[in-house]
C-alpha positions as CSV (number, residue, x, y, z in Angstrom):
1,M,-16.3,105.2,96.4
2,T,-16.3,101.6,97.8
3,A,-20.2,101.4,97.6
4,L,-20.0,102.5,94.0
5,R,-17.6,99.9,92.7
6,P,-19.1,97.5,90.3
7,E,-19.7,93.9,91.0
8,R,-17.5,91.1,89.6
9,E,-18.7,88.8,87.0
10,S,-19.9,86.2,89.6
11,G,-22.3,88.7,90.8
12,T,-20.8,89.1,94.2
13,S,-19.7,92.2,95.8
14,Y,-17.2,93.0,98.5
15,G,-19.6,92.4,101.3
16,Q,-22.8,93.7,102.5
17,S,-21.4,95.4,105.4
18,S,-18.2,95.8,107.5
19,A,-19.6,93.4,109.9
20,D,-19.6,90.9,107.1
21,F,-16.2,91.7,106.2
22,Y,-14.6,91.2,109.6
23,G,-16.1,88.0,110.3
24,G,-19.8,88.0,109.7
25,A,-21.6,85.6,107.5
26,G,-20.8,87.3,104.3
27,D,-22.3,86.6,100.8
28,Q,-20.7,83.3,99.2
29,G,-19.7,85.6,96.4
30,T,-17.8,87.9,98.7
31,P,-14.1,86.9,98.9
32,Y,-13.6,88.3,102.3
33,G,-17.1,87.2,103.4
34,Q,-16.1,83.4,103.3
35,Q,-13.1,84.0,105.5
36,P,-12.7,87.2,107.6
37,Y,-9.4,89.0,107.9
38,G,-9.0,87.6,111.4
39,D,-9.7,83.9,110.4
40,P,-6.8,81.7,110.7
41,G,-7.3,80.4,107.3
42,A,-7.3,83.8,105.6
43,H,-3.6,84.0,105.2
44,G,-2.5,80.8,106.5
45,D,-2.5,79.3,102.9
46,W,0.1,81.8,102.1
47,Y,2.5,81.5,104.9
48,G,1.8,77.9,106.0
49,G,-0.7,76.2,103.9
50,T,-0.7,74.7,100.5
51,A,-1.2,76.1,97.0
52,A,-4.5,74.4,96.7
53,A,-6.0,76.2,99.6
54,A,-5.6,79.6,98.2
55,P,-8.6,81.4,97.1
56,A,-9.4,80.7,93.4
57,Q,-11.6,83.6,92.8
58,G,-10.8,87.2,92.2
59,G,-10.7,90.0,94.6
60,Y,-7.8,90.6,96.8
61,G,-6.9,87.0,96.9
62,Y,-3.7,85.8,95.3
63,G,-5.4,83.7,92.6
64,S,-5.0,83.4,88.8
65,E,-6.0,87.2,88.5
66,R,-4.8,90.3,90.3
67,Y,-7.6,92.6,91.4
68,G,-9.8,90.6,88.8
69,A,-10.3,91.0,85.2
70,Q,-12.3,94.3,85.6
71,T,-10.7,96.9,87.7
72,Y,-13.0,99.5,89.2
73,G,-15.8,98.3,86.8
74,T,-14.2,99.9,83.6
75,E,-12.3,98.2,80.8
76,E,-9.9,101.1,80.4
77,Y,-8.2,100.0,83.7
78,Q,-8.2,96.3,82.7
79,E,-5.0,96.7,80.7
80,P,-2.5,97.5,83.2
81,Y,-3.7,94.7,85.5
82,A,-4.9,92.2,83.1
83,Q,-1.5,90.3,83.1
84,P,-1.4,87.8,86.1
85,R,1.5,88.1,88.4
86,Y,1.5,84.4,89.1
87,T,0.2,81.6,86.8
88,Q,-2.4,79.0,87.7
89,A,0.2,76.5,88.6
90,Q,1.9,79.0,90.9
91,S,-1.2,80.6,92.5
92,T,0.6,81.1,95.8
93,R,4.1,82.0,96.8
94,P,6.1,79.1,98.1
95,Q,6.6,78.9,101.9
96,H,9.9,80.5,103.1
97,A,11.2,81.0,99.6
98,E,14.8,81.8,99.4
99,P,15.7,85.4,98.3
100,Q,16.3,85.8,94.6
101,Q,20.1,85.8,94.1
102,P,21.6,88.8,92.2
103,Y,22.5,88.3,88.6
104,I,26.2,87.6,88.1
105,P,27.5,88.3,84.6
106,P,30.0,85.7,83.0
107,A,33.4,86.2,84.4
108,D,36.4,87.3,82.2
109,D,40.0,87.8,82.9
110,E,39.8,91.5,83.0
111,T,37.0,92.1,85.5
112,V,36.7,89.0,87.4
113,A,38.5,90.4,90.6
114,L,36.3,93.4,90.5
115,R,33.1,91.5,90.2
116,I,34.1,89.0,92.8
117,A,34.9,91.9,95.1
118,D,31.5,93.5,94.5
119,T,29.8,90.2,95.0
120,A,31.7,89.7,98.3
121,V,30.8,93.2,99.3
122,A,27.1,92.5,98.5
123,A,27.1,89.3,100.3
124,G,28.8,90.9,103.3
125,A,26.2,93.5,103.3
126,R,23.4,90.9,103.5
127,S,25.1,89.1,106.1
128,G,25.9,92.1,108.3
129,A,29.7,91.8,108.0
130,P,31.6,95.0,107.3
131,S,32.9,95.6,103.9
132,A,36.6,96.0,102.9
133,E,36.0,99.7,102.2
134,T,34.8,100.3,105.8
135,A,37.4,98.0,107.4
136,D,40.9,98.9,108.1
137,E,42.3,96.6,105.5
138,S,43.0,96.6,101.7
139,P,40.0,95.4,99.6
140,V,39.8,91.9,98.4
141,G,40.6,91.5,94.8
142,G,43.1,92.3,92.2
143,R,44.8,95.5,91.0
144,A,41.5,96.9,89.6
145,A,39.7,96.6,92.9
146,R,42.5,98.2,94.9
147,R,42.9,101.0,92.4
148,R,39.2,101.7,92.5
149,A,39.1,101.6,96.4
150,A,42.1,103.8,96.6
151,K,40.4,106.3,94.2
152,R,37.4,106.4,96.4
153,R,39.4,106.8,99.5
154,H,42.2,109.3,98.5
155,G,41.9,110.1,94.8
156,R,43.3,108.5,91.8
157,R,46.9,108.4,92.9
158,G,46.7,109.3,96.4
159,A,46.4,105.8,98.2
160,G,49.5,106.5,100.2
161,R,48.6,110.1,101.1
162,P,47.5,110.9,104.7
163,D,44.1,112.3,105.1
164,P,44.3,116.1,105.2
165,Q,41.8,116.3,108.0
166,T,43.7,114.0,110.3
167,V,47.0,115.6,109.6
168,E,47.9,118.1,112.3
169,T,49.2,121.5,110.9
170,E,52.2,123.2,112.6
171,P,51.3,126.4,114.3
172,D,54.4,128.1,112.7
173,A,54.1,126.7,109.2
174,P,54.0,129.6,106.7
175,T,50.8,130.0,104.6
176,A,50.6,131.1,101.1
177,P,50.0,134.7,100.5
178,R,46.4,135.5,99.4
179,S,47.3,138.5,97.3
180,R,50.1,140.3,95.8
181,L,50.1,143.1,98.4
182,E,50.3,140.4,101.1
183,A,53.1,138.6,99.3
184,R,55.1,142.1,99.0
185,R,54.5,142.6,102.7
186,Q,55.7,139.2,103.5
187,A,58.8,139.8,101.4
188,R,59.5,143.2,103.0
189,A,59.2,141.3,106.4
190,R,61.8,138.7,105.5
191,K,64.2,141.3,104.2
192,P,66.7,142.1,106.8
193,S,66.8,145.7,108.2
194,A,69.6,148.1,108.1
195,A,70.6,147.3,111.6
196,T,70.9,143.7,110.8
197,L,72.9,144.2,107.9
198,A,75.3,146.5,109.8
199,S,75.7,144.1,112.6
200,R,76.4,141.3,110.1
201,A,79.0,143.4,108.5
202,I,80.6,144.3,111.7
203,G,80.6,140.7,112.8
204,E,82.3,139.8,109.3
205,V,84.9,142.4,109.9
206,F,85.5,141.1,113.5
207,I,85.8,137.5,112.3
208,T,88.1,138.5,109.5
209,T,90.2,140.5,111.7
210,G,90.5,137.7,114.2
211,V,91.4,135.3,111.5
212,L,94.1,137.6,110.2
213,M,95.5,138.2,113.7
214,L,95.6,134.6,114.3
215,L,97.5,134.0,111.1
216,F,99.9,136.8,111.9
217,V,100.6,135.3,115.4
218,S,101.2,132.0,113.9
219,Y,103.5,133.5,111.4
220,Q,105.5,135.4,114.0
221,L,105.7,132.8,116.7
222,W,106.1,129.6,114.6
223,W,107.0,130.3,110.9
224,T,109.6,132.9,111.6
225,N,111.5,130.6,113.9
226,V,111.3,127.7,111.4
227,R,112.7,129.9,108.6
228,A,115.3,131.6,110.9
229,H,116.6,128.3,112.1
230,A,117.0,127.1,108.6
231,Q,119.0,130.2,107.5
232,A,121.1,130.2,110.7
233,D,121.9,126.5,110.2
234,K,122.9,127.2,106.6
235,E,125.1,130.0,107.4
236,A,127.0,128.0,110.3
237,S,127.6,125.1,107.9
238,S,128.8,127.5,105.2
239,L,131.1,129.3,107.6
240,Q,132.6,126.1,108.9
241,D,133.1,124.8,105.4
242,D,135.0,128.2,104.7
243,W,137.2,127.8,107.5
244,A,138.1,124.2,106.6
245,S,139.0,125.3,103.2
246,G,140.9,128.5,104.3
247,K,138.7,131.0,102.5
248,R,138.2,133.4,105.3
249,N,140.8,135.1,107.4
250,P,140.5,137.3,110.4
251,G,140.0,140.9,109.5
252,S,137.2,143.4,108.7
253,F,134.0,142.0,107.5
254,E,131.1,143.3,105.5
255,P,127.8,144.0,107.0
256,G,125.7,140.8,107.2
257,Q,128.7,138.6,106.8
258,G,129.2,135.9,109.3
259,F,132.6,135.6,111.0
260,A,132.2,133.6,114.2
261,L,130.0,131.2,116.3
262,L,128.5,131.8,119.6
263,H,128.2,128.8,122.0
264,I,126.1,129.1,125.3
265,P,126.4,125.4,126.7
266,K,123.9,125.9,129.4
267,L,121.2,127.1,127.1
268,D,122.2,124.7,124.2
269,V,122.7,127.6,122.0
270,V,124.9,127.6,118.8
271,V,124.3,130.5,116.5
272,P,126.4,132.4,113.9
273,I,127.7,135.8,114.6
274,A,127.5,138.3,111.6
275,E,128.6,141.9,111.2
276,G,126.2,144.6,112.0
277,I,122.8,144.6,113.9
278,S,120.4,145.2,110.9
279,N,117.1,143.3,111.3
280,K,116.8,142.4,107.6
281,Q,120.3,141.3,107.1
282,V,121.3,139.8,110.4
283,L,118.8,139.5,113.3
284,D,115.7,138.3,111.4
285,R,117.8,135.6,109.7
286,G,118.2,134.0,113.2
287,M,121.8,135.2,113.6
288,V,123.3,137.6,116.4
289,G,124.8,140.9,115.3
290,H,128.1,142.5,116.3
291,Y,127.9,146.1,117.2
292,G,130.6,147.2,114.6
293,E,129.3,150.3,112.9
294,G,129.3,154.0,113.7
295,K,129.1,155.3,117.2
296,L,128.1,151.8,118.5
297,K,131.2,150.1,117.2
298,T,132.8,147.7,119.8
299,A,136.0,145.7,119.8
300,M,136.5,142.3,118.3
301,P,137.2,139.3,120.5
302,D,141.0,139.1,119.5
303,A,141.5,142.8,120.8
304,K,143.9,143.1,123.7
305,T,141.1,145.3,125.7
306,G,137.6,146.1,124.8
307,N,134.0,145.2,125.0
308,F,132.8,142.7,122.4
309,A,129.0,143.5,122.3
310,L,126.4,141.4,120.6
311,A,122.5,141.8,119.9
312,G,119.9,139.2,119.2
313,H,116.1,138.5,119.2
314,R,114.6,137.1,122.4
315,N,111.3,136.2,120.8
316,T,110.6,135.2,117.1
317,H,113.1,134.8,114.2
318,G,114.9,132.2,115.9
319,E,115.0,133.9,119.4
320,P,118.7,132.9,120.1
321,F,118.8,135.1,123.3
322,R,115.3,134.1,124.7
323,Y,116.6,132.5,127.9
324,I,119.7,134.5,128.6
325,N,118.0,135.7,131.8
326,R,118.8,132.3,133.1
327,L,122.4,132.6,133.1
328,T,124.1,132.9,136.4
329,P,127.6,134.0,137.2
330,G,130.3,131.6,136.3
331,D,128.3,130.1,133.4
332,D,130.4,129.7,130.1
333,I,130.0,131.8,127.0
334,V,132.3,130.7,124.1
335,V,133.0,132.6,120.8
336,E,134.6,130.3,118.1
337,T,136.5,131.9,115.2
338,Q,138.5,130.5,112.3
339,D,141.7,130.3,114.5
340,K,140.8,130.5,118.2
341,Y,138.2,129.7,120.9
342,F,137.5,132.7,123.3
343,V,136.0,131.6,126.7
344,Y,134.1,134.0,128.9
345,K,132.5,133.6,132.2
346,M,129.2,135.3,133.0
347,A,129.8,138.1,135.6
348,S,126.7,140.3,136.0
349,V,123.3,141.1,134.6
350,L,121.2,144.3,134.2
351,P,117.5,143.1,134.1
352,V,116.0,146.3,132.7
353,T,117.3,149.4,131.0
354,S,116.4,152.0,128.5
355,P,117.2,151.2,124.8
356,S,118.8,154.5,124.7
357,N,121.4,153.4,127.4
358,V,124.5,152.8,125.2
359,S,126.8,153.2,128.1
360,V,126.6,149.5,128.5
361,L,128.5,149.1,125.5
362,E,131.5,151.1,126.5
363,P,135.0,149.5,126.7
364,V,134.4,149.5,130.6
365,P,130.6,149.1,130.6
366,R,128.7,151.0,133.2
367,G,126.6,149.0,135.6
368,S,128.5,145.9,134.9
369,G,130.7,146.0,138.0
370,F,133.9,146.1,136.1
371,T,136.2,149.1,137.2
372,E,139.4,148.8,134.7
373,P,139.9,147.9,131.2
374,G,139.7,144.4,130.3
375,R,138.4,141.9,127.6
376,Y,134.6,141.8,128.1
377,I,131.5,140.5,126.4
378,T,128.1,142.1,126.3
379,L,124.7,140.4,125.3
380,T,121.8,142.7,124.7
381,T,118.2,141.8,124.0
382,C,114.6,143.0,124.4
383,T,112.5,142.7,127.6
384,P,109.8,141.8,128.6
385,E,109.2,138.9,126.2
386,F,107.2,139.7,123.0
387,T,108.0,143.5,123.6
388,S,110.8,145.8,122.7
389,K,110.2,148.4,125.4
390,Y,113.3,147.8,127.5
391,R,116.7,146.0,127.1
392,L,118.1,143.1,129.1
393,I,122.0,143.1,129.5
394,V,124.3,140.3,130.3
395,W,128.0,140.7,130.9
396,G,130.9,138.3,130.8
397,K,134.7,138.5,131.3
398,M,137.2,136.6,129.1
399,V,139.1,133.8,131.0
400,E,140.7,131.8,128.3
401,E,141.9,132.2,124.7
402,R,142.5,128.8,123.0
403,P,143.9,128.1,119.5
404,R,141.9,125.7,117.5
405,S,144.9,123.7,116.9
406,K,144.7,122.6,120.7
407,G,141.1,121.4,120.4
408,K,137.9,122.4,122.0
409,P,138.0,124.1,125.4
410,D,136.6,122.3,128.5
411,A,133.3,124.4,128.2
412,L,132.4,122.8,125.0
413,V,133.7,119.4,125.7
414,S,131.9,118.8,128.9
C-alpha cells in the first residue's frame, strides 16, 4: 500500500526508492530523502539540536502537522489527525525535559495526611526506594493512612492480629466438627466410659473413707484425751472442795461417784477414783474405776485385809494407766481419801494375761507372789497399747496409813 499512498500538497512523495530513503539522493520534496534515517542530522535536532533545525514540512517529521493535513490521501481520516500535537512555536520537544509532575489536589485537613502519604509512595516508587507498605515499619501519615494500611494488611480491625499463614498450629489442637454426626462422635469419645466412672467412684469412696478414718483417729488419740482430762480435773476439784466443806463421808458410794484420788509420783499421775468400772460413767471420763460391784467386788483401802483393785485406760480418754508398765518394785502408789493417805509399794507385775483371768482380783491375788492375806492394791489395764486383747497387771502392798491431819506422806512431799 505504500506505492498507492497519495502525494502531499507539495507534490512530493515518500521517495523514489528504498535507496533514496536510506541515504540516497532523494527528491527534495521527500522528507526522508533530504536526510536519511542514518544521517546524524535526522534526529539530532530532537535530542541535541535546536527547535529551528527541525523539519518544517509534513511527513513523519515533528513539524506543525502530524502525519500531514491529508492522511492516506483521503479527507475522512483528516479529522482524527488534524489537530497538531505541538504548536508552531513548540515544533520540537525540549532537550532533556523534566518528567511531568503528577497533579496534587489542594490539601485539606481531612485528607492531607493520606495524600502526602500517597505522594511519598509515588515519589519513592520513582526513586526506587521501598514504600511504607513493603517496609517493616508503619506507614507515614496520620490515622487515615495507618487505618488504610492496616486494612490492606490484616483487614479492617486486624492490624494487631498475626498472619494466619505464619502462625504455627498446634498438632493436638482440636478442630471444629464438620457435621452433626462427627460432633456426636466427638461427644461420645469425650464421654467417660463405665470403667472410668466406676474407678472414679471407687477412688472417691477410698478417699472419703481415708478422711473419715483420719478424723476418727484424731478424735480417739487427741480429742478424747483433751475432753477426759478436762472432766477428770473438774471431778478432782469438786471432790477436794467437798472434802474441805465436809459434805462427803467414808461409806458406800454410788456408781460413777468419785471418792478418792490416786497418786503415782513416778509417772506424775493424779486422777480421781470413782465407784464402778463403767466406760461411759467412769473410764471414758478420764477417771479410774473401783471393782466394787457383783462378783468382781473388791475391798476398800481402809479395810483391815483385802485387795483394792482399780481399772483404767491405757490409751485414749485420758489414758491414766498408759505407763504403769514402767513401774518397778519399790515405787510409791498413794491413795488419798477424805480422812487418810494410804501408801503402797509396788511389788510385782504380770505383763500379759487373759481378760477373763479374774483371779488377779482375789484377796490374795494369784501370780502376785503374795502368800497370805494382807492389804494389797491391784492396777489393771489393756495391753498391748491401742488394743484390748490382753491385760497388764501391777500389784502393790500397803506400807503406811497416814491421817490427813498429819500432813502429806513423804512419797508426795519428795
